[in-house]
All heavy atoms as an XYZ file, in Angstrom:
755
protein
N       0.848     -1.173      0.000
C       0.000      0.000      0.000
C       0.894      1.236      0.000
O       1.777      1.367      0.820
C      -0.898     -0.028      1.235
C      -1.894      1.089      1.270
S      -2.998      1.018      2.680
C      -4.102     -0.267      2.176
N       0.630      2.150     -0.893
C       1.439      3.365     -0.974
C       0.920      4.408      0.011
O      -0.160      4.280      0.575
C       1.393      3.944     -2.406
O       0.075      4.387     -2.674
C       1.826      2.913     -3.436
N       1.726      5.450      0.176
C       1.319      6.505      1.102
C       0.076      7.239      0.606
O      -0.732      7.712      1.394
C       2.464      7.480      1.340
O       2.782      8.146      0.144
N      -0.095      7.324     -0.712
C      -1.300      7.949     -1.264
C      -2.531      7.131     -0.912
O      -3.561      7.683     -0.525
C      -1.182      8.098     -2.793
O       0.004      8.813     -3.096
C      -2.383      8.811     -3.366
N      -2.433      5.815     -1.027
C      -3.543      4.946     -0.662
C      -3.869      5.070      0.818
O      -5.041      5.094      1.200
C      -3.224      3.481     -0.980
C      -3.103      3.229     -2.476
O      -3.661      4.026     -3.257
O      -2.464      2.236     -2.841
N      -2.847      5.176      1.640
C      -3.043      5.308      3.080
C      -3.746      6.621      3.397
O      -4.684      6.645      4.198
C      -1.696      5.240      3.814
O      -1.033      4.038      3.446
C      -1.888      5.282      5.312
N      -3.320      7.698      2.757
C      -3.973      8.990      2.984
C      -5.423      8.977      2.522
O      -6.290      9.528      3.190
C      -3.207     10.107      2.274
C      -2.047     10.591      3.086
C      -1.425     11.820      2.460
N      -0.036     11.447      2.231
C       0.639     11.635      1.121
N       0.086     12.241      0.104
N       1.887     11.255      1.021
N      -5.686      8.354      1.402
C      -7.060      8.256      0.900
C      -7.919      7.456      1.870
O      -9.046      7.858      2.183
C      -7.072      7.601     -0.494
O      -6.247      8.363     -1.368
C      -8.481      7.521     -1.042
N      -7.398      6.343      2.344
C      -8.136      5.535      3.329
C      -8.395      6.327      4.600
O      -9.483      6.256      5.166
C      -7.337      4.268      3.677
C      -7.671      3.031      2.886
C      -6.692      1.915      3.241
C      -9.082      2.582      3.123
N      -7.406      7.070      5.069
C      -7.560      7.879      6.287
C      -8.663      8.921      6.108
O      -9.505      9.106      6.973
C      -6.237      8.544      6.652
C      -6.341      9.396      7.870
C      -6.385     10.754      7.909
C      -6.447      8.960      9.215
N      -6.505     11.188      9.203
C      -6.540     10.099     10.029
C      -6.467      7.705      9.830
C      -6.656     10.035     11.400
C      -6.578      7.641     11.204
C      -6.673      8.792     11.975
N      -8.665      9.608      4.956
C      -9.701     10.613      4.693
C     -11.082      9.985      4.651
O     -12.033     10.541      5.183
C      -9.402     11.355      3.386
C      -8.582     12.598      3.623
C      -8.474     13.446      2.375
N      -7.069     13.371      1.971
C      -6.615     12.876      0.850
N      -7.425     12.436     -0.069
N      -5.323     12.832      0.599
N     -11.191      8.840      4.022
C     -12.489      8.152      3.967
C     -12.950      7.730      5.352
O     -14.127      7.842      5.682
C     -12.406      6.927      3.057
C     -12.380      7.260      1.608
C     -12.370      6.005      0.781
N     -12.137      6.315     -0.621
C     -11.716      5.438     -1.503
N     -11.495      4.191     -1.146
N     -11.539      5.791     -2.748
N     -12.025      7.242      6.171
C     -12.374      6.813      7.528
C     -12.802      8.002      8.376
O     -13.704      7.884      9.206
C     -11.196      6.092      8.174
N     -12.188      9.167      8.184
C     -12.552     10.352      8.937
C     -13.889     10.927      8.482
O     -14.619     11.498      9.276
C     -11.467     11.429      8.818
C     -10.215     11.090      9.571
C     -10.475     10.936     11.056
O     -11.054     11.800     11.680
N     -10.059      9.825     11.609
N     -14.195     10.788      7.209
C     -15.460     11.315      6.701
C     -16.647     10.485      7.189
O     -17.687     11.028      7.515
C     -15.451     11.357      5.173
C     -16.741     11.846      4.603
N     -17.166     13.157      4.738
C     -17.724     11.206      3.930
C     -18.345     13.286      4.168
N     -18.701     12.121      3.666
N     -16.501      9.201      7.231
C     -17.557      8.345      7.733
C     -18.282      7.575      6.652
O     -18.097      7.780      5.456
N     -19.135      6.678      7.128
C     -19.914      5.837      6.236
C     -21.315      5.730      6.782
O     -21.475      5.650      8.007
C     -19.262      4.454      6.160
C     -20.012      3.534      5.261
C     -19.823      3.373      3.930
C     -21.078      2.662      5.630
N     -20.711      2.462      3.452
C     -21.496      2.009      4.479
C     -21.742      2.383      6.820
C     -22.523      1.082      4.470
C     -22.765      1.465      6.822
C     -23.143      0.824      5.656
N     -22.334      5.708      6.021
C     -22.384      5.953      4.577
C     -22.102      7.420      4.262
O     -22.252      8.282      5.120
C     -23.812      5.581      4.186
C     -24.602      5.677      5.434
C     -23.657      5.438      6.579
N     -21.713      7.669      3.057
C     -21.234      8.998      2.683
C     -22.297     10.087      2.853
O     -22.007     11.185      3.308
C     -20.748      8.977      1.233
C     -19.986     10.213      0.861
C     -19.301     10.078     -0.483
O     -19.019      8.945     -0.910
O     -19.060     11.123     -1.095
N     -23.550      9.807      2.536
C     -24.598     10.836      2.597
C     -25.069     11.123      4.019
O     -25.563     12.203      4.301
C     -25.777     10.420      1.738
C     -25.357     10.245      0.276
C     -26.503     10.055     -0.631
N     -26.959     11.414     -0.984
C     -28.171     11.702     -1.351
N     -29.072     10.765     -1.415
N     -28.489     12.933     -1.666
N     -24.979     10.149      4.930
C     -25.438     10.324      6.315
C     -24.492      9.541      7.225
O     -24.809      8.440      7.663
C     -26.876      9.811      6.445
C     -27.536     10.196      7.736
C     -28.121     11.444      7.879
C     -27.592      9.312      8.805
C     -28.759     11.799      9.069
C     -28.216      9.653      9.990
C     -28.803     10.900     10.121
N     -23.293     10.088      7.489
C     -22.273      9.313      8.218
C     -22.725      8.895      9.619
O     -23.072      9.720     10.452
C     -21.089     10.272      8.307
C     -21.329     11.305      7.276
C     -22.802     11.404      7.102
N     -22.756      7.609      9.838
C     -23.065      7.041     11.145
C     -21.828      6.459     11.794
O     -21.674      6.494     13.006
C     -24.126      5.938     11.012
C     -25.479      6.373     10.483
C     -26.354      5.162     10.262
C     -26.133      7.348     11.423
N     -20.955      5.903     10.976
C     -19.758      5.238     11.462
C     -18.546      5.957     10.901
O     -18.490      6.239      9.714
C     -19.732      3.757     11.008
C     -18.478      3.070     11.478
C     -20.979      3.035     11.485
N     -17.600      6.266     11.776
C     -16.345      6.849     11.310
C     -15.244      6.456     12.282
O     -15.517      6.013     13.392
C     -16.442      8.366     11.169
C     -16.505      9.114     12.475
C     -16.754     10.595     12.265
O     -17.886     10.995     12.203
N     -15.706     11.364     12.159
N     -14.015      6.593     11.834
C     -12.874      6.279     12.684
C     -12.900      7.216     13.884
O     -13.165      8.404     13.745
C     -11.577      6.449     11.888
C     -10.377      5.921     12.600
C     -10.128      4.568     12.648
C      -9.510      6.787     13.241
C      -9.019      4.085     13.309
C      -8.403      6.315     13.910
C      -8.155      4.949     13.948
N     -12.660      6.690     15.093
C     -12.716      7.551     16.285
C     -11.711      8.694     16.214
O     -10.590      8.522     15.750
C     -12.347      6.604     17.427
C     -12.546      5.241     16.901
C     -12.358      5.308     15.421
N     -12.125      9.851     16.704
C     -11.208     10.982     16.759
C     -10.381     10.889     18.045
O     -10.594     10.006     18.882
C     -11.950     12.313     16.636
C     -13.037     12.458     17.670
O     -13.090     11.735     18.652
N     -13.919     13.406     17.454
N      -9.429     11.792     18.200
C      -8.470     11.701     19.306
C      -9.123     11.661     20.695
O      -8.754     10.800     21.508
C      -7.465     12.840     19.214
N     -10.093     12.528     21.019
C     -10.679     12.450     22.362
C     -11.359     11.110     22.642
O     -11.283     10.589     23.761
C     -11.705     13.590     22.389
C     -11.246     14.547     21.360
C     -10.601     13.719     20.299
N     -11.998     10.537     21.629
C     -12.660      9.251     21.843
C     -11.636      8.129     22.016
O     -11.830      7.239     22.858
C     -13.613      8.940     20.689
C     -14.514      7.731     20.886
C     -15.332      7.851     22.172
C     -15.440      7.555     19.697
N     -10.548      8.177     21.286
C      -9.492      7.171     21.458
C      -8.907      7.260     22.863
O      -8.714      6.251     23.537
C      -8.393      7.336     20.377
C      -8.950      6.970     19.003
C      -7.176      6.484     20.707
C      -8.030      7.313     17.854
N      -8.643      8.483     23.325
C      -8.111      8.680     24.676
C      -9.098      8.149     25.715
O      -8.714      7.472     26.671
C      -7.773     10.163     24.930
C      -7.451     10.424     26.388
C      -6.615     10.589     24.047
N     -10.391      8.425     25.528
C     -11.411      7.946     26.469
C     -11.454      6.425     26.499
O     -11.546      5.817     27.582
C     -12.774      8.513     26.103
N     -11.377      5.788     25.348
C     -11.414      4.329     25.293
C     -10.188      3.704     25.959
O     -10.311      2.741     26.717
C     -11.533      3.858     23.841
C     -12.846      4.211     23.143
C     -12.775      3.873     21.658
C     -14.020      3.516     23.797
N      -9.020      4.261     25.687
C      -7.791      3.747     26.313
C      -7.844      3.949     27.826
O      -7.510      3.039     28.595
C      -6.540      4.418     25.697
C      -5.290      4.102     26.502
C      -6.369      3.982     24.251
N      -8.285      5.119     28.271
C      -8.387      5.382     29.711
C      -9.393      4.454     30.368
O      -9.185      4.016     31.504
C      -8.771      6.836     29.950
N     -10.464      4.127     29.666
C     -11.452      3.198     30.201
C     -10.851      1.818     30.427
O     -11.082      1.182     31.465
C     -12.645      3.106     29.245
O     -13.558      2.149     29.676
N     -10.071      1.358     29.464
C      -9.422      0.047     29.597
C      -8.401      0.073     30.726
O      -8.358     -0.850     31.556
C      -8.767     -0.372     28.259
C      -7.898     -1.602     28.437
C      -9.836     -0.615     27.210
N      -7.592      1.125     30.791
C      -6.594      1.241     31.861
C      -7.296      1.275     33.218
O      -6.873      0.611     34.166
C      -5.700      2.489     31.665
C      -4.841      2.748     32.892
C      -4.831      2.322     30.433
N      -8.380      2.018     33.329
C      -9.122      2.089     34.581
C      -9.727      0.759     34.978
O      -9.812      0.437     36.164
N     -10.133     -0.030     33.988
C     -10.754     -1.329     34.274
C      -9.745     -2.358     34.780
O     -10.112     -3.255     35.545
C     -11.458     -1.861     33.032
N      -8.492     -2.237     34.359
C      -7.503     -3.250     34.729
C      -6.541     -2.778     35.816
O      -5.609     -3.501     36.160
C      -6.690     -3.732     33.499
C      -7.599     -4.372     32.475
C      -5.882     -2.593     32.895
N      -6.778     -1.584     36.363
C      -5.857     -1.054     37.369
C      -6.601     -0.772     38.666
O      -7.820     -0.874     38.738
C      -5.187      0.226     36.855
O      -6.151      1.232     36.649
N      -5.828     -0.411     39.662
C      -6.411     -0.043     40.950
C      -5.595      1.096     41.546
O      -4.563      1.485     41.006
C      -6.430     -1.247     41.890
O      -5.108     -1.687     42.122
N      -6.086      1.631     42.649
C      -5.364      2.690     43.346
C      -5.390      3.997     42.597
O      -6.358      4.339     41.917
N      -4.300      4.731     42.694
C      -4.258      6.065     42.096
C      -4.269      6.005     40.568
O      -4.815      6.909     39.926
C      -3.041      6.836     42.597
O      -1.859      6.179     42.225
N      -3.696      4.968     39.975
C      -3.733      4.842     38.516
C      -5.177      4.698     38.037
O      -5.574      5.294     37.033
C      -2.895      3.652     38.042
C      -2.879      3.409     36.529
C      -2.338      4.635     35.793
C      -2.078      2.172     36.190
N      -5.974      3.929     38.759
C      -7.394      3.778     38.426
C      -8.106      5.129     38.498
O      -8.891      5.481     37.604
C      -8.059      2.779     39.381
C      -9.544      2.729     39.251
N     -10.179      2.060     38.234
C     -10.518      3.294     40.009
C     -11.486      2.208     38.374
N     -11.714      2.948     39.450
N      -7.828      5.891     39.548
C      -8.474      7.196     39.721
C      -8.086      8.170     38.606
O      -8.936      8.888     38.076
C      -8.127      7.795     41.080
C      -8.664      6.965     42.231
O      -9.637      6.195     42.014
O      -8.109      7.074     43.342
N      -6.817      8.187     38.252
C      -6.356      9.070     37.177
C      -6.969      8.645     35.842
O      -7.443      9.487     35.062
C      -4.815      9.093     37.100
C      -4.330      9.774     35.832
C      -4.232      9.756     38.332
N      -6.973      7.349     35.573
C      -7.544      6.847     34.325
C      -9.033      7.188     34.238
O      -9.531      7.573     33.176
C      -7.340      5.345     34.201
N      -9.728      7.085     35.336
C     -11.152      7.422     35.358
C     -11.368      8.912     35.096
O     -12.270      9.299     34.351
C     -11.742      7.018     36.706
C     -13.231      7.013     36.725
C     -13.716      6.337     37.954
N     -14.749      7.182     38.534
C     -15.368      6.948     39.652
N     -15.042      5.904     40.369
N     -16.308      7.742     40.083
N     -10.537      9.752     35.692
C     -10.644     11.194     35.451
C     -10.356     11.530     33.990
O     -11.064     12.338     33.378
C      -9.689     11.945     36.375
N      -9.337     10.891     33.426
C      -9.002     11.124     32.017
C     -10.149     10.639     31.127
O     -10.513     11.296     30.139
C      -7.669     10.424     31.647
C      -7.444     10.416     30.139
C      -6.505     11.087     32.366
N     -10.754      9.506     31.483
C     -11.895      8.988     30.726
C     -13.026     10.005     30.689
O     -13.555     10.330     29.627
C     -12.382      7.672     31.329
C     -13.741      7.258     30.837
C     -13.901      6.733     29.574
C     -14.859      7.412     31.642
C     -15.162      6.366     29.107
C     -16.117      7.041     31.199
C     -16.272      6.513     29.929
N     -13.409     10.523     31.860
C     -14.509     11.482     31.917
C     -14.184     12.768     31.162
O     -15.030     13.316     30.456
C     -14.889     11.798     33.365
C     -15.685     10.707     34.021
C     -15.291     10.172     35.237
C     -16.839     10.208     33.436
C     -16.020      9.169     35.846
C     -17.573      9.201     34.038
C     -17.173      8.685     35.237
O     -17.901      7.694     35.830
N     -12.974     13.257     31.299
C     -12.572     14.477     30.604
C     -12.585     14.279     29.085
O     -13.166     15.080     28.346
C     -11.188     14.928     31.065
C     -10.638     16.174     30.376
C     -11.524     17.373     30.670
C      -9.214     16.423     30.827
N     -11.962     13.211     28.620
C     -11.894     12.954     27.177
C     -13.282     12.682     26.600
O     -13.614     13.162     25.506
C     -10.960     11.782     26.890
N     -14.113     11.942     27.323
C     -15.466     11.676     26.841
C     -16.282     12.966     26.803
O     -17.077     13.184     25.878
C     -16.159     10.632     27.713
C     -17.476     10.095     27.158
C     -17.246      9.363     25.840
C     -18.128      9.168     28.169
N     -16.067     13.845     27.765
C     -16.751     15.136     27.756
C     -16.345     15.986     26.565
O     -17.192     16.626     25.931
N     -15.062     15.999     26.251
C     -14.584     16.749     25.087
C     -15.186     16.168     23.814
O     -15.678     16.897     22.947
C     -13.041     16.746     25.032
C     -12.478     17.566     26.192
C     -12.537     17.264     23.683
C     -10.983     17.408     26.384
N     -15.168     14.838     23.701
C     -15.741     14.187     22.520
C     -17.229     14.507     22.388
O     -17.705     14.871     21.306
C     -15.533     12.675     22.594
C     -16.267     11.964     21.503
C     -15.860     11.795     20.213
C     -17.556     11.357     21.604
N     -16.824     11.122     19.509
C     -17.868     10.835     20.338
C     -18.470     11.200     22.642
C     -19.064     10.166     20.084
C     -19.652     10.533     22.391
C     -19.939     10.020     21.129
N     -17.971     14.400     23.493
C     -19.414     14.644     23.454
C     -19.714     16.089     23.069
O     -20.619     16.355     22.264
C     -20.040     14.300     24.803
N     -18.960     17.018     23.619
C     -19.153     18.427     23.263
C     -18.879     18.655     21.775
O     -19.634     19.351     21.096
C     -18.264     19.339     24.109
C     -18.302     20.756     23.615
C     -19.395     21.568     23.896
C     -17.276     21.265     22.827
C     -19.457     22.864     23.407
C     -17.333     22.550     22.333
C     -18.425     23.354     22.628
O     -18.486     24.618     22.129
N     -17.800     18.079     21.280
C     -17.466     18.232     19.862
C     -18.568     17.659     18.982
O     -18.920     18.245     17.952
C     -16.128     17.553     19.544
C     -14.927     18.279     20.101
C     -14.682     19.599     19.396
O     -14.893     19.699     18.175
O     -14.284     20.553     20.089
N     -19.112     16.513     19.356
C     -20.205     15.924     18.577
C     -21.437     16.812     18.638
O     -22.109     17.021     17.627
C     -20.552     14.518     19.081
C     -19.549     13.460     18.699
C     -19.445     13.231     17.201
O     -20.432     13.423     16.462
O     -18.358     12.847     16.749
N     -21.758     17.324     19.820
C     -22.925     18.184     19.966
C     -22.765     19.473     19.161
O     -23.689     19.911     18.470
C     -23.158     18.516     21.440
C     -24.324     19.447     21.757
C     -25.640     18.825     21.328
C     -24.346     19.764     23.239
N     -21.596     20.076     19.211
C     -21.372     21.362     18.548
C     -21.088     21.228     17.056
O     -21.500     22.080     16.269
C     -20.209     22.084     19.221
N     -20.400     20.157     16.660
C     -19.934     20.070     15.277
C     -20.260     18.747     14.596
O     -19.638     18.405     13.590
C     -18.424     20.281     15.231
C     -18.006     21.655     15.684
C     -16.503     21.837     15.614
N     -16.135     23.122     16.139
C     -15.862     23.352     17.418
N     -15.925     22.378     18.296
N     -15.522     24.561     17.826
N     -21.196     17.985     15.139
C     -21.554     16.698     14.540
C     -22.046     16.863     13.115
O     -22.730     17.832     12.786
N     -21.712     15.907     12.259
C     -22.052     16.020     10.838
C     -23.522     15.741     10.564
O     -24.041     16.163      9.540
C     -21.190     15.065      9.993
O     -21.342     13.740     10.496
C     -19.735     15.473     10.025
N     -24.204     15.036     11.456
C     -25.624     14.726     11.272
C     -26.372     15.002     12.568
O     -25.774     15.119     13.641
C     -25.827     13.250     10.884
O     -25.402     12.430     11.964
C     -25.055     12.894      9.623
N     -27.679     15.076     12.480
C     -28.485     15.294     13.675
C     -28.323     14.140     14.649
O     -28.363     14.337     15.863
C     -29.964     15.504     13.314
C     -30.600     14.325     12.647
C     -30.723     14.105     11.301
C     -31.192     13.201     13.289
N     -31.346     12.910     11.069
C     -31.650     12.319     12.282
C     -31.372     12.821     14.610
C     -32.275     11.113     12.547
C     -32.005     11.615     14.885
C     -32.451     10.781     13.860
N     -28.110     12.924     14.131
C     -27.945     11.768     15.007
C     -26.660     11.869     15.825
O     -26.647     11.576     17.024
C     -27.957     10.474     14.193
C     -27.847      9.186     14.980
C     -29.034      9.043     15.937
C     -27.785      7.998     14.050
N     -25.588     12.320     15.213
C     -24.324     12.469     15.929
C     -24.422     13.589     16.966
O     -23.875     13.489     18.058
C     -23.179     12.703     14.948
C     -22.996     11.475     14.040
C     -21.746     11.536     13.252
N     -20.585     11.382     14.082
C     -20.085     10.224     14.497
N     -20.681      9.107     14.173
N     -19.010     10.187     15.235
N     -25.127     14.677     16.646
C     -25.333     15.745     17.626
C     -26.188     15.252     18.791
O     -25.921     15.582     19.951
C     -25.960     16.966     16.948
C     -24.972     17.670     16.017
C     -25.504     18.986     15.501
N     -26.683     18.844     14.661
C     -26.658     18.629     13.355
N     -25.512     18.527     12.715
N     -27.779     18.527     12.671
N     -27.190     14.445     18.497
C     -28.018     13.862     19.546
C     -27.194     12.926     20.433
O     -27.350     12.903     21.659
C     -29.196     13.118     18.916
C     -30.228     12.529     19.853
C     -30.924     13.631     20.644
C     -31.254     11.735     19.060
N     -26.297     12.161     19.820
C     -25.408     11.284     20.582
C     -24.521     12.095     21.516
O     -24.315     11.727     22.678
C     -24.536     10.471     19.606
C     -24.307      9.074     20.021
S     -23.579      8.028     18.740
C     -22.384      9.018     17.952
N     -23.988     13.209     21.026
C     -23.174     14.084     21.863
C     -23.962     14.606     23.044
O     -23.484     14.605     24.182
N     -25.197     15.048     22.811
C     -26.043     15.544     23.898
C     -26.331     14.434     24.904
O     -26.293     14.655     26.124
C     -27.346     16.102     23.336
N     -26.591     13.240     24.407
C     -26.873     12.114     25.297
C     -25.693     11.774     26.186
O     -25.855     11.534     27.393
N     -24.501     11.782     25.639
C     -23.330     11.475     26.448
C     -22.999     12.599     27.421
O     -22.508     12.341     28.516
C     -22.122     11.130     25.568
C     -22.082      9.681     25.195
C     -22.587      9.246     23.987
C     -21.561      8.746     26.067
C     -22.570      7.912     23.640
C     -21.532      7.399     25.737
C     -22.042      6.977     24.523
N     -23.279     13.847     27.051
C     -23.085     14.932     28.016
C     -24.046     14.785     29.192
O     -23.654     14.993     30.349
C     -23.271     16.290     27.341
C     -22.078     16.797     26.545
C     -22.426     18.102     25.852
C     -20.858     16.969     27.423
N     -25.283     14.402     28.921
C     -26.243     14.148     29.999
C     -25.762     12.991     30.862
O     -25.807     13.055     32.100
C     -27.645     13.887     29.428
C     -28.195     15.173     28.810
C     -28.590     13.344     30.491
C     -29.440     14.980     27.971
N     -25.278     11.925     30.227
C     -24.737     10.775     30.966
C     -23.613     11.219     31.895
O     -23.566     10.813     33.073
C     -24.231      9.724     29.976
C     -23.318      8.691     30.582
C     -23.818      7.638     31.338
C     -21.934      8.776     30.406
C     -22.970      6.702     31.899
C     -21.086      7.842     30.963
C     -21.603      6.804     31.706
O     -20.760      5.879     32.266
N     -22.706     12.053     31.394
C     -21.575     12.512     32.208
C     -22.038     13.349     33.390
O     -21.522     13.193     34.504
C     -20.589     13.301     31.348
C     -19.763     12.486     30.372
C     -18.979     13.397     29.460
C     -18.849     11.530     31.104
N     -22.992     14.226     33.170
C     -23.506     15.053     34.268
C     -24.141     14.178     35.337
O     -23.900     14.366     36.538
C     -24.506     16.110     33.729
C     -25.264     16.767     34.864
C     -23.782     17.136     32.890
N     -24.921     13.193     34.933
C     -25.567     12.291     35.899
C     -24.520     11.497     36.668
O     -24.568     11.405     37.898
C     -26.571     11.356     35.188
C     -27.043     10.246     36.104
C     -27.750     12.156     34.653
N     -23.552     10.918     35.958
C     -22.515     10.108     36.621
C     -21.681     10.941     37.585
O     -21.371     10.496     38.701
C     -21.601      9.448     35.592
C     -22.240      8.357     34.769
C     -22.548      7.173     35.591
N     -21.309      6.689     36.175
C     -21.113      5.489     36.669
N     -22.087      4.631     36.660
N     -19.965      5.147     37.191
N     -21.295     12.124     37.161
C     -20.480     12.958     38.034
C     -21.278     13.471     39.240
O     -20.745     13.571     40.336
C     -19.878     14.127     37.254
C     -18.796     13.706     36.247
C     -18.348     14.894     35.422
C     -17.619     13.046     36.929
N     -22.552     13.765     39.038
C     -23.367     14.191     40.176
C     -23.568     13.053     41.158
O     -23.616     13.273     42.381
C     -24.700     14.750     39.709
O     -25.502     13.736     39.131
N     -23.661     11.823     40.673
C     -23.757     10.660     41.565
C     -22.453     10.471     42.359
O     -22.478     10.088     43.512
C     -24.064      9.401     40.783
C     -25.468      9.341     40.234
C     -25.686      8.152     39.308
O     -24.736      7.517     38.856
N     -26.937      7.874     39.022
N     -21.343     10.733     41.700
C     -20.052     10.575     42.373
C     -19.864     11.620     43.482
O     -19.209     11.351     44.489
C     -18.909     10.704     41.369
O     -18.945      9.661     40.452
N     -20.401     12.809     43.271
C     -20.243     13.878     44.244
C     -21.251     13.798     45.385
O     -21.039     14.423     46.430
C     -20.344     15.236     43.557
C     -19.241     15.528     42.538
C     -19.535     16.830     41.816
C     -17.877     15.565     43.202
N     -22.316     13.060     45.188
C     -23.366     12.976     46.217
C     -22.982     12.043     47.353
O     -22.163     11.252     47.349
C     -24.677     12.504     45.587
């Protein structure tokens, strides 16, 4: 595979599928960070678990805000709003 093919594949993955109403696309940086932090938090304990959990919530919040503000479709914006509500509920439960 040449570098041109790789760049074309990357652009297609970032744009999403299906082309007219993208539902699936390659995860962006905040979502990748949230997923990695979630896995680290699940397999760790102590302060590493706490840090990983904080990074998960922060990265997921950034991702959700980006989807809500700049989502390519109404469904992606709705998903962003839903995850922001989820984060507010989870964090309020943690503080209570």
